[in-house]
C-alpha positions, -999 to +999 in steps of 0.1 A: -875+539-458-859+555-425-821+551-416-831+534-387-849+507-406-820+505-432-798+496-401-822+471-389-825+455-425-786+453-429-784+437-393-811+411-406-794+405-438-758+401-419-774+377-397-789+357-431-753+358-446-741+343-415-767+316-415-759+308-450-724+305-444-732+282-415-756+258-438-727+259-466-700+247-442-723+218-425-722+204-461-686+200-463-671+167-452-649+163-421-642+125-422-674+118-398-706+112-409-735+136-408-766+132-425-763+169-437-737+154-461-763+142-483-785+172-485-773+177-519-785+145-534-816+144-556-834+113-562-853+102-593-885+089-575-917+088-591-908+101-621-896+132-607-863+148-590-867+149-555-844+157-522-831+126-506-846+137-473-881+135-491-876+098-500-858+086-471-848+090-433-809+094-432-792+087-400-755+084-387-754+052-365-717+053-363-689+078-369-680+062-403-711+052-416-746+066-429-777+047-429-806+055-453-840+040-448-863+048-476-899+054-469-907+032-500-886+001-505-890+006-541-869+037-544-838+017-530-821+014-562-829+052-572-812+063-539-780+042-541-776+051-579-780+090-568-755+087-542-731+071-564-736+094-590-729+125-572-690+131-580-687+157-553-695+133-525-672+103-540-691+081-518-699+042-528-732+029-510-743-004-508-779-018-500-794-049-484-829-046-499-840-024-469-815+001-460-787+018-480-757+020-460-728+044-470-694+040-455-675+074-450-640+067-457-611+086-439-599+115-455-562+119-467-542+147-455-544+160-494-583+159-492-585+176-458-563+205-474-585+207-503-618+210-481-600+237-459-595+256-490-634+255-497-639+265-463-620+296-469-637+301-503-671+300-486-659+326-457-645+349-487-680+345-506-698+354-471-676+385-467-682+399-503-719+395-495-717+414-462-695+443-479-724+445-507-750+446-478-727+473-459-723+493-489-761+494-500-770+505-463-742+533-464-754+545-497-788+547-485-778+565-453-759+589-475-789+593-497-809+603-467-781+630-455-780+646-490-819+647-493-817+665-457-841+637-442-813+633-413-784+653-400-747+649-404-744+632-367-772+609-372-757+597-403-722+591-388-741+573-357-763+551-381-731+544-404-713+535-373-745+508-361-741+494-396-702+490-395-705+476-358-732+448-369-710+441-398-677+437-376-698+415-352-710+393-379-674+390-395-661+379-361-688+351-360-682+339-395-644+339-390-649+319-357-673+292-376-646+290-403-618+284-379-639+259-360-649+239-393-613+239-404-600+226-373-627+200-373-615+189-410-578+188-401-584+167-369-576+131-376 
């Protein structure tokens, strides 16, 4: 693999790490109802565990309410139980035989601080991943330099490109985390 391919591969991996952080942050509760809050819920339907979004339509008609409309009304009890049994959500759904309604309680100050800490943890996991990607890319470039595949100037240029891509992604990740933290702490 050429050093230029290594740089492009590193950029792609940095982007993937950033996208992963974005999806992880979307799962965190902010006090407003979003359909992505229930992405981690698995429902026992037809004898097999299935993601909630494959057995029902999830919508947020109000800021403090999620509405789940099952594709098959026979699954309504399984959906309610799956949401209630998921301890990380701490939600209590109710159903009327056709739809499941999940009221989203307002977050306490203490809970907001806990969720903000989770944002920091997820950001740090992303940074660790990016440092690993950078380390692998720079090792590959150094190996190419030692094997006389590229010159020292080229090696420095490729290393600078990897560092530049990492710094750009780090800034994006920091901005995402700050925006999410602000969203969580806003009452």
